[in-house]
One Martini backbone bead per residue (centre of mass of N, CA, C, O) as a GRO file, in nm:
protein
   98
    1UNK     BB    1   2.171  -4.159  -3.161
    2UNK     BB    2   2.282  -4.185  -3.477
    3UNK     BB    3   2.509  -4.365  -3.644
    4UNK     BB    4   2.790  -4.288  -3.853
    5UNK     BB    5   2.922  -4.428  -4.143
    6UNK     BB    6   3.195  -4.325  -4.329
    7UNK     BB    7   3.190  -4.558  -4.550
    8UNK     BB    8   2.891  -4.461  -4.669
    9UNK     BB    9   2.998  -4.198  -4.761
   10UNK     BB   10   2.928  -3.994  -5.044
   11UNK     BB   11   3.010  -3.798  -5.283
   12UNK     BB   12   2.917  -3.508  -5.444
   13UNK     BB   13   2.838  -3.485  -5.789
   14UNK     BB   14   2.878  -3.244  -6.015
   15UNK     BB   15   2.816  -3.121  -6.299
   16UNK     BB   16   2.998  -3.053  -6.567
   17UNK     BB   17   3.151  -2.786  -6.732
   18UNK     BB   18   3.215  -2.652  -7.032
   19UNK     BB   19   3.413  -2.426  -7.228
   20UNK     BB   20   3.255  -2.496  -7.464
   21UNK     BB   21   3.063  -2.410  -7.706
   22UNK     BB   22   2.772  -2.463  -7.835
   23UNK     BB   23   2.602  -2.597  -8.088
   24UNK     BB   24   2.423  -2.452  -8.349
   25UNK     BB   25   2.179  -2.443  -8.553
   26UNK     BB   26   2.168  -2.347  -8.872
   27UNK     BB   27   1.998  -2.109  -9.040
   28UNK     BB   28   1.857  -2.057  -9.328
   29UNK     BB   29   1.808  -1.774  -9.502
   30UNK     BB   30   1.613  -1.870  -9.729
   31UNK     BB   31   1.412  -2.030  -9.559
   32UNK     BB   32   1.325  -1.797  -9.380
   33UNK     BB   33   1.225  -1.609  -9.603
   34UNK     BB   34   1.007  -1.798  -9.714
   35UNK     BB   35   0.846  -1.833  -9.453
   36UNK     BB   36   0.787  -1.533  -9.413
   37UNK     BB   37   0.642  -1.480  -9.683
   38UNK     BB   38   0.413  -1.686  -9.639
   39UNK     BB   39   0.302  -1.564  -9.377
   40UNK     BB   40   0.238  -1.284  -9.490
   41UNK     BB   41   0.048  -1.375  -9.718
   42UNK     BB   42  -0.162  -1.509  -9.532
   43UNK     BB   43  -0.230  -1.254  -9.371
   44UNK     BB   44  -0.327  -1.087  -9.613
   45UNK     BB   45  -0.559  -1.274  -9.696
   46UNK     BB   46  -0.717  -1.254  -9.435
   47UNK     BB   47  -0.752  -0.944  -9.438
   48UNK     BB   48  -0.911  -0.937  -9.712
   49UNK     BB   49  -1.150  -1.141  -9.618
   50UNK     BB   50  -1.230  -0.946  -9.423
   51UNK     BB   51  -1.468  -0.736  -9.262
   52UNK     BB   52  -1.413  -0.411  -9.185
   53UNK     BB   53  -1.692  -0.280  -9.148
   54UNK     BB   54  -1.792  -0.469  -8.926
   55UNK     BB   55  -1.570  -0.400  -8.725
   56UNK     BB   56  -1.644  -0.100  -8.694
   57UNK     BB   57  -1.925  -0.145  -8.581
   58UNK     BB   58  -1.834  -0.292  -8.327
   59UNK     BB   59  -1.670  -0.053  -8.206
   60UNK     BB   60  -1.907   0.138  -8.179
   61UNK     BB   61  -2.073  -0.036  -7.981
   62UNK     BB   62  -1.855  -0.050  -7.765
   63UNK     BB   63  -1.841   0.252  -7.708
   64UNK     BB   64  -2.134   0.283  -7.621
   65UNK     BB   65  -2.119   0.083  -7.385
   66UNK     BB   66  -1.895   0.229  -7.233
   67UNK     BB   67  -2.040   0.500  -7.184
   68UNK     BB   68  -2.284   0.377  -7.037
   69UNK     BB   69  -2.120   0.248  -6.806
   70UNK     BB   70  -2.000   0.513  -6.701
   71UNK     BB   71  -2.270   0.643  -6.624
   72UNK     BB   72  -2.363   0.423  -6.426
   73UNK     BB   73  -2.121   0.449  -6.237
   74UNK     BB   74  -2.162   0.744  -6.157
   75UNK     BB   75  -2.446   0.704  -6.035
   76UNK     BB   76  -2.359   0.492  -5.824
   77UNK     BB   77  -2.158   0.674  -5.670
   78UNK     BB   78  -2.365   0.890  -5.592
   79UNK     BB   79  -2.551   0.702  -5.433
   80UNK     BB   80  -2.335   0.617  -5.229
   81UNK     BB   81  -2.288   0.899  -5.113
   82UNK     BB   82  -2.579   0.946  -5.018
   83UNK     BB   83  -2.590   0.702  -4.823
   84UNK     BB   84  -2.355   0.786  -4.644
   85UNK     BB   85  -2.478   1.056  -4.548
   86UNK     BB   86  -2.736   0.934  -4.429
   87UNK     BB   87  -2.594   0.753  -4.222
   88UNK     BB   88  -2.453   0.979  -4.067
   89UNK     BB   89  -2.709   1.129  -3.983
   90UNK     BB   90  -2.851   0.881  -3.836
   91UNK     BB   91  -2.592   0.815  -3.636
   92UNK     BB   92  -2.632   1.062  -3.489
   93UNK     BB   93  -2.637   1.214  -3.193
   94UNK     BB   94  -2.826   1.381  -3.000
   95UNK     BB   95  -2.821   1.685  -2.867
   96UNK     BB   96  -2.830   1.856  -2.591
   97UNK     BB   97  -3.060   2.081  -2.462
   98UNK     BB   98  -2.978   2.387  -2.256
   0.00000   0.00000   0.00000
């Protein structure tokens, strides 16, 4: 076993916490309001420049694709059920006729 020299052992010092609350930078109310107003105005400009009618057409095509996918999924699940039943019928052992 390795010998430990107690003279070499140093205490572990954890960082101390202060009881004083930290200072936070105060945000100016007017500066925040101006920044918010400019951001909102930019968003409104972008919304006005986009073509809303084209976006509605895209949602209609997405809905049609979604309904078609749901129909295909339903048919696939029915085919899976049919295959499962067929497998069960084929895997049954014939019973002896007596």
